A tleap script that builds the chain and sets N, CA, C and O, in Angstrom:
source leaprc.protein.ff14SB
mol = sequence {
  NMET SER HIE VAL PRO HIE GLU LEU VAL ASP
  GLU PHE PRO ASP HIE ALA GLU ARG ILE HIE
  ALA LEU LYS MET ALA ASP ARG ARG PHE ALA
  ARG LEU ALA GLU ASP TYR ARG GLU VAL ASN
  ARG ALA ILE HIE ARG LEU GLU THR ARG ILE
  GLU PRO SER SER GLU GLU ARG GLU ALA GLU
  LEU ARG ARG ARG ARG LEU ALA LEU LYS ASP
  GLU ILE ALA HIE ALA LEU GLN VAL SER ALA
  ALA GLN ALA ARG CALA
}
set mol.1.N position { 197.146 105.049 80.493 }
set mol.1.CA position { 196.861 103.795 81.373 }
set mol.1.C position { 197.140 104.370 82.729 }
set mol.1.O position { 198.098 105.108 82.960 }
set mol.2.N position { 196.262 103.997 83.599 }
set mol.2.CA position { 196.390 104.257 85.009 }
set mol.2.C position { 197.122 103.234 85.812 }
set mol.2.O position { 196.766 102.067 85.648 }
set mol.3.N position { 197.957 103.448 86.540 }
set mol.3.CA position { 198.731 102.472 87.275 }
set mol.3.C position { 198.050 102.424 88.883 }
set mol.3.O position { 198.712 102.330 89.917 }
set mol.4.N position { 196.754 102.502 88.798 }
set mol.4.CA position { 196.073 102.486 90.267 }
set mol.4.C position { 195.141 101.205 90.084 }
set mol.4.O position { 194.504 100.973 89.056 }
set mol.5.N position { 195.150 100.477 91.126 }
set mol.5.CA position { 194.281 99.340 91.190 }
set mol.5.C position { 193.017 99.734 91.064 }
set mol.5.O position { 192.725 100.897 91.344 }
set mol.6.N position { 191.996 98.778 90.596 }
set mol.6.CA position { 190.540 99.033 90.368 }
set mol.6.C position { 190.052 98.260 91.355 }
set mol.6.O position { 189.605 97.165 91.013 }
set mol.7.N position { 190.016 98.630 92.795 }
set mol.7.CA position { 189.357 97.973 93.798 }
set mol.7.C position { 187.779 97.938 93.700 }
set mol.7.O position { 187.179 98.902 93.226 }
set mol.8.N position { 187.209 96.974 94.089 }
set mol.8.CA position { 185.754 96.940 94.078 }
set mol.8.C position { 185.278 98.020 94.648 }
set mol.8.O position { 184.413 98.651 94.041 }
set mol.9.N position { 185.659 98.398 95.721 }
set mol.9.CA position { 184.827 99.464 96.313 }
set mol.9.C position { 184.823 101.010 95.525 }
set mol.9.O position { 183.996 101.918 95.609 }
set mol.10.N position { 186.218 100.906 94.654 }
set mol.10.CA position { 186.203 102.165 93.590 }
set mol.10.C position { 185.437 102.054 92.566 }
set mol.10.O position { 184.886 102.982 91.976 }
set mol.11.N position { 185.367 100.788 92.294 }
set mol.11.CA position { 184.337 100.597 90.934 }
set mol.11.C position { 182.912 100.741 91.048 }
set mol.11.O position { 182.181 101.231 90.188 }
set mol.12.N position { 182.460 100.147 92.497 }
set mol.12.CA position { 181.173 100.330 92.980 }
set mol.12.C position { 181.070 101.373 94.073 }
set mol.12.O position { 180.794 100.884 95.169 }
set mol.13.N position { 181.186 102.369 94.055 }
set mol.13.CA position { 181.247 103.276 95.352 }
set mol.13.C position { 180.057 103.361 96.258 }
set mol.13.O position { 180.060 103.415 97.487 }
set mol.14.N position { 178.946 103.362 95.358 }
set mol.14.CA position { 177.544 103.263 96.069 }
set mol.14.C position { 177.101 102.103 96.620 }
set mol.14.O position { 176.056 102.047 97.268 }
set mol.15.N position { 177.943 100.996 96.377 }
set mol.15.CA position { 177.611 99.593 96.863 }
set mol.15.C position { 178.550 99.098 97.793 }
set mol.15.O position { 178.492 97.893 98.039 }
set mol.16.N position { 179.665 99.997 98.532 }
set mol.16.CA position { 180.324 99.440 99.397 }
set mol.16.C position { 179.914 98.602 100.632 }
set mol.16.O position { 180.588 97.634 100.984 }
set mol.17.N position { 178.839 98.981 101.256 }
set mol.17.CA position { 178.403 98.304 102.551 }
set mol.17.C position { 177.893 97.027 101.729 }
set mol.17.O position { 178.370 95.971 102.144 }
set mol.18.N position { 177.120 96.932 100.771 }
set mol.18.CA position { 176.507 95.770 100.139 }
set mol.18.C position { 177.769 94.650 99.562 }
set mol.18.O position { 177.606 93.430 99.554 }
set mol.19.N position { 178.738 95.183 99.202 }
set mol.19.CA position { 179.889 94.529 98.929 }
set mol.19.C position { 180.461 93.703 100.123 }
set mol.19.O position { 180.765 92.510 100.129 }
set mol.20.N position { 180.537 94.610 101.128 }
set mol.20.CA position { 181.163 93.800 102.220 }
set mol.20.C position { 179.823 92.858 102.873 }
set mol.20.O position { 180.098 91.718 103.250 }
set mol.21.N position { 178.886 93.174 102.956 }
set mol.21.CA position { 177.881 92.259 103.576 }
set mol.21.C position { 177.641 91.120 102.549 }
set mol.21.O position { 177.569 90.014 103.085 }
set mol.22.N position { 177.505 91.127 101.243 }
set mol.22.CA position { 177.747 90.058 100.437 }
set mol.22.C position { 178.900 89.207 100.764 }
set mol.22.O position { 178.686 88.013 100.975 }
set mol.23.N position { 180.024 89.644 100.830 }
set mol.23.CA position { 181.343 89.080 100.960 }
set mol.23.C position { 181.347 88.310 102.310 }
set mol.23.O position { 182.273 87.511 102.444 }
set mol.24.N position { 180.416 88.428 103.379 }
set mol.24.CA position { 180.232 87.890 104.481 }
set mol.24.C position { 179.328 86.884 104.592 }
set mol.24.O position { 179.491 85.935 105.358 }
set mol.25.N position { 178.192 87.051 103.735 }
set mol.25.CA position { 177.116 86.352 103.809 }
set mol.25.C position { 177.084 85.075 102.681 }
set mol.25.O position { 176.695 83.924 102.876 }
set mol.26.N position { 177.533 85.575 101.649 }
set mol.26.CA position { 177.375 84.733 100.275 }
set mol.26.C position { 178.804 84.062 99.747 }
set mol.26.O position { 179.637 84.784 99.198 }
set mol.27.N position { 179.001 82.887 99.911 }
set mol.27.CA position { 180.312 82.119 99.454 }
set mol.27.C position { 180.722 82.423 97.996 }
set mol.27.O position { 181.839 82.789 97.632 }
set mol.28.N position { 179.764 82.236 97.310 }
set mol.28.CA position { 179.871 82.705 95.762 }
set mol.28.C position { 180.476 84.022 95.641 }
set mol.28.O position { 181.602 84.215 95.183 }
set mol.29.N position { 179.705 84.896 96.057 }
set mol.29.CA position { 180.124 86.407 95.614 }
set mol.29.C position { 181.547 86.650 96.524 }
set mol.29.O position { 182.329 87.515 96.131 }
set mol.30.N position { 181.860 85.868 97.746 }
set mol.30.CA position { 183.172 86.175 98.243 }
set mol.30.C position { 184.334 85.622 97.508 }
set mol.30.O position { 185.433 86.178 97.517 }
set mol.31.N position { 184.056 84.408 96.806 }
set mol.31.CA position { 185.145 83.944 95.836 }
set mol.31.C position { 185.231 84.878 94.681 }
set mol.31.O position { 186.341 85.224 94.277 }
set mol.32.N position { 184.063 85.342 94.079 }
set mol.32.CA position { 184.075 86.404 93.045 }
set mol.32.C position { 184.882 87.615 93.360 }
set mol.32.O position { 185.602 88.124 92.502 }
set mol.33.N position { 184.784 88.078 94.533 }
set mol.33.CA position { 185.421 89.332 94.951 }
set mol.33.C position { 186.877 88.871 95.273 }
set mol.33.O position { 187.728 89.760 95.251 }
set mol.34.N position { 187.180 87.916 95.495 }
set mol.34.CA position { 188.575 87.253 95.866 }
set mol.34.C position { 189.302 87.062 94.338 }
set mol.34.O position { 190.399 87.573 94.111 }
set mol.35.N position { 188.727 86.440 93.539 }
set mol.35.CA position { 189.198 86.365 92.199 }
set mol.35.C position { 189.412 87.615 91.685 }
set mol.35.O position { 190.536 87.792 91.217 }
set mol.36.N position { 188.474 88.732 91.633 }
set mol.36.CA position { 188.499 89.898 91.019 }
set mol.36.C position { 190.013 90.562 91.940 }
set mol.36.O position { 190.831 91.260 91.342 }
set mol.37.N position { 190.145 90.272 93.145 }
set mol.37.CA position { 191.057 91.168 93.773 }
set mol.37.C position { 192.368 90.514 93.384 }
set mol.37.O position { 193.321 91.287 93.280 }
set mol.38.N position { 192.599 89.158 93.137 }
set mol.38.CA position { 193.625 88.612 92.639 }
set mol.38.C position { 194.240 88.978 91.200 }
set mol.38.O position { 195.430 89.158 90.940 }
set mol.39.N position { 193.126 89.046 90.319 }
set mol.39.CA position { 193.272 89.358 88.879 }
set mol.39.C position { 193.647 90.893 88.908 }
set mol.39.O position { 194.616 91.308 88.272 }
set mol.40.N position { 192.952 91.610 89.566 }
set mol.40.CA position { 193.349 92.886 89.706 }
set mol.40.C position { 194.728 93.282 90.149 }
set mol.40.O position { 195.279 94.193 89.532 }
set mol.41.N position { 195.335 92.710 91.130 }
set mol.41.CA position { 196.630 92.890 91.527 }
set mol.41.C position { 197.467 92.315 90.619 }
set mol.41.O position { 198.491 92.972 90.433 }
set mol.42.N position { 197.362 91.195 89.922 }
set mol.42.CA position { 198.249 90.719 88.975 }
set mol.42.C position { 198.289 91.847 87.773 }
set mol.42.O position { 199.397 92.097 87.297 }
set mol.43.N position { 197.251 92.471 87.311 }
set mol.43.CA position { 197.133 93.369 86.351 }
set mol.43.C position { 198.079 94.740 86.644 }
set mol.43.O position { 198.788 95.308 85.813 }
set mol.44.N position { 197.916 95.054 87.851 }
set mol.44.CA position { 198.512 96.145 88.630 }
set mol.44.C position { 200.168 95.959 88.617 }
set mol.44.O position { 200.927 96.897 88.373 }
set mol.45.N position { 200.552 94.786 88.876 }
set mol.45.CA position { 201.808 94.306 88.888 }
set mol.45.C position { 202.238 94.543 87.406 }
set mol.45.O position { 203.335 95.100 87.380 }
set mol.46.N position { 201.763 94.317 86.253 }
set mol.46.CA position { 202.089 94.246 84.931 }
set mol.46.C position { 202.116 95.574 84.773 }
set mol.46.O position { 203.221 95.912 84.347 }
set mol.47.N position { 201.398 96.466 84.925 }
set mol.47.CA position { 201.181 97.935 84.534 }
set mol.47.C position { 202.273 98.571 85.130 }
set mol.47.O position { 202.786 99.448 84.434 }
set mol.48.N position { 202.829 98.346 86.359 }
set mol.48.CA position { 203.677 98.939 86.970 }
set mol.48.C position { 205.007 98.322 86.753 }
set mol.48.O position { 205.996 98.619 87.423 }
set mol.49.N position { 204.996 97.405 85.741 }
set mol.49.CA position { 206.396 96.498 85.406 }
set mol.49.C position { 207.047 95.952 86.495 }
set mol.49.O position { 208.258 95.731 86.478 }
set mol.50.N position { 206.371 95.730 87.392 }
set mol.50.CA position { 206.977 94.741 88.527 }
set mol.50.C position { 207.080 93.272 88.087 }
set mol.50.O position { 207.999 92.534 88.442 }
set mol.51.N position { 206.229 92.962 87.414 }
set mol.51.CA position { 206.347 91.624 86.860 }
set mol.51.C position { 206.253 91.816 85.247 }
set mol.51.O position { 205.470 92.638 84.771 }
set mol.52.N position { 207.059 91.046 84.472 }
set mol.52.CA position { 207.080 91.172 82.997 }
set mol.52.C position { 206.105 90.252 82.390 }
set mol.52.O position { 205.923 89.204 83.008 }
set mol.53.N position { 205.486 90.422 81.375 }
set mol.53.CA position { 204.440 89.761 80.858 }
set mol.53.C position { 204.381 89.998 79.235 }
set mol.53.O position { 204.947 90.979 78.753 }
set mol.54.N position { 203.738 89.148 78.489 }
set mol.54.CA position { 203.278 89.319 77.134 }
set mol.54.C position { 202.015 90.156 77.028 }
set mol.54.O position { 201.192 90.171 77.943 }
set mol.55.N position { 201.849 90.924 75.796 }
set mol.55.CA position { 200.602 91.689 75.723 }
set mol.55.C position { 199.499 90.740 75.777 }
set mol.55.O position { 198.476 91.179 76.303 }
set mol.56.N position { 199.468 89.436 75.316 }
set mol.56.CA position { 198.500 88.368 75.245 }
set mol.56.C position { 198.069 88.149 76.719 }
set mol.56.O position { 196.863 88.057 76.947 }
set mol.57.N position { 198.890 88.067 77.655 }
set mol.57.CA position { 198.625 87.737 78.931 }
set mol.57.C position { 197.899 88.866 79.687 }
set mol.57.O position { 196.923 88.794 80.433 }
set mol.58.N position { 198.577 89.852 79.325 }
set mol.58.CA position { 197.904 91.025 80.017 }
set mol.58.C position { 196.405 91.321 79.617 }
set mol.58.O position { 195.527 91.675 80.405 }
set mol.59.N position { 196.262 91.119 78.272 }
set mol.59.CA position { 194.845 91.288 77.609 }
set mol.59.C position { 193.873 90.188 78.259 }
set mol.59.O position { 192.720 90.407 78.632 }
set mol.60.N position { 194.500 89.064 78.320 }
set mol.60.CA position { 193.631 87.911 78.942 }
set mol.60.C position { 193.224 88.231 80.255 }
set mol.60.O position { 192.047 88.124 80.598 }
set mol.61.N position { 194.323 88.704 81.186 }
set mol.61.CA position { 193.877 89.298 82.467 }
set mol.61.C position { 192.905 90.190 82.737 }
set mol.61.O position { 192.096 90.088 83.658 }
set mol.62.N position { 192.994 91.390 81.656 }
set mol.62.CA position { 192.002 92.434 81.519 }
set mol.62.C position { 190.669 91.786 81.372 }
set mol.62.O position { 189.762 92.003 82.175 }
set mol.63.N position { 190.540 90.932 80.272 }
set mol.63.CA position { 189.076 90.178 79.863 }
set mol.63.C position { 188.580 89.490 81.064 }
set mol.63.O position { 187.383 89.537 81.350 }
set mol.64.N position { 189.422 88.863 81.770 }
set mol.64.CA position { 188.957 88.081 82.960 }
set mol.64.C position { 188.561 88.972 84.062 }
set mol.64.O position { 187.638 88.576 84.773 }
set mol.65.N position { 189.201 90.312 84.370 }
set mol.65.CA position { 188.764 91.188 85.285 }
set mol.65.C position { 187.333 91.798 84.919 }
set mol.65.O position { 186.368 91.968 85.664 }
set mol.66.N position { 187.459 92.048 83.699 }
set mol.66.CA position { 185.910 92.709 82.971 }
set mol.66.C position { 184.806 91.751 83.436 }
set mol.66.O position { 183.813 92.108 84.069 }
set mol.67.N position { 185.123 90.321 83.001 }
set mol.67.CA position { 184.005 89.180 83.353 }
set mol.67.C position { 183.689 89.120 84.657 }
set mol.67.O position { 182.497 89.013 84.943 }
set mol.68.N position { 184.667 89.176 85.695 }
set mol.68.CA position { 184.348 89.235 87.119 }
set mol.68.C position { 183.591 90.316 87.578 }
set mol.68.O position { 182.718 90.205 88.439 }
set mol.69.N position { 183.965 91.569 86.914 }
set mol.69.CA position { 183.235 92.786 87.217 }
set mol.69.C position { 181.801 92.676 86.788 }
set mol.69.O position { 180.879 93.197 87.416 }
set mol.70.N position { 181.676 92.084 85.861 }
set mol.70.CA position { 180.068 92.055 85.181 }
set mol.70.C position { 179.441 91.000 85.990 }
set mol.70.O position { 178.253 91.193 86.248 }
set mol.71.N position { 180.059 89.771 86.511 }
set mol.71.CA position { 179.407 89.088 87.430 }
set mol.71.C position { 179.003 89.557 88.735 }
set mol.71.O position { 177.905 89.237 89.191 }
set mol.72.N position { 179.919 90.392 89.457 }
set mol.72.CA position { 179.792 91.175 90.641 }
set mol.72.C position { 178.639 92.277 90.355 }
set mol.72.O position { 177.771 92.509 91.196 }
set mol.73.N position { 178.689 92.852 89.265 }
set mol.73.CA position { 177.440 93.968 89.068 }
set mol.73.C position { 176.268 93.239 89.185 }
set mol.73.O position { 175.396 93.603 89.973 }
set mol.74.N position { 176.130 92.143 88.417 }
set mol.74.CA position { 174.917 91.346 88.501 }
set mol.74.C position { 174.628 90.774 89.743 }
set mol.74.O position { 173.445 90.541 89.992 }
set mol.75.N position { 175.435 90.519 90.519 }
set mol.75.CA position { 175.156 89.962 91.906 }
set mol.75.C position { 174.790 91.180 92.808 }
set mol.75.O position { 174.122 90.958 93.819 }
set mol.76.N position { 175.195 92.497 92.502 }
set mol.76.CA position { 174.792 93.533 93.297 }
set mol.76.C position { 173.511 93.969 93.050 }
set mol.76.O position { 172.799 94.312 93.993 }
set mol.77.N position { 173.038 94.011 91.686 }
set mol.77.CA position { 171.768 94.168 91.194 }
set mol.77.C position { 170.666 93.295 91.716 }
set mol.77.O position { 169.566 93.699 92.091 }
set mol.78.N position { 171.034 92.199 91.701 }
set mol.78.CA position { 169.975 90.943 92.178 }
set mol.78.C position { 169.725 91.094 93.723 }
set mol.78.O position { 168.640 90.944 94.283 }
set mol.79.N position { 171.009 91.441 94.351 }
set mol.79.CA position { 170.809 91.736 96.009 }
set mol.79.C position { 170.112 92.915 96.333 }
set mol.79.O position { 169.326 92.887 97.280 }
set mol.80.N position { 170.322 94.165 95.548 }
set mol.80.CA position { 169.664 95.265 95.650 }
set mol.80.C position { 168.015 95.162 95.408 }
set mol.80.O position { 167.183 95.730 96.114 }
set mol.81.N position { 167.765 94.437 94.421 }
set mol.81.CA position { 166.397 94.190 93.878 }
set mol.81.C position { 165.736 93.170 95.174 }
set mol.81.O position { 164.563 93.323 95.515 }
set mol.82.N position { 166.402 92.392 95.669 }
set mol.82.CA position { 165.905 91.441 96.761 }
set mol.82.C position { 165.659 92.286 97.956 }
set mol.82.O position { 164.634 92.165 98.625 }
set mol.83.N position { 166.640 93.183 98.239 }
set mol.83.CA position { 166.262 94.204 99.444 }
set mol.83.C position { 165.160 95.044 99.118 }
set mol.83.O position { 164.410 95.332 100.051 }
set mol.84.N position { 164.915 95.483 98.024 }
set mol.84.CA position { 163.719 96.380 97.894 }
set mol.84.C position { 162.346 95.621 97.980 }
set mol.84.O position { 161.334 96.194 98.383 }
set mol.85.N position { 162.357 94.263 97.571 }
set mol.85.CA position { 161.134 93.558 97.509 }
set mol.85.C position { 160.778 93.033 99.103 }
set mol.85.O position { 159.753 92.388 99.326 }
savepdb mol mol.pdb
quit
């Protein structure tokens, strides 16, 4: 298990500029990115044992992070397709 936070630009390195642009232009995307950041930080605190938690809570947070990452990936794909059109 890695104790390194999974930042969006690390997860989607080829989309760093698009992530920034979408955060500035799209409220929904900005909220997704902020939610991802909050959940990601919570997981990092649990992994480093800064905050104690149950295994169930950690698993719940990981599922939430994955769902947010999927939504963000979809938004990035749609944005890229629109830019190509």
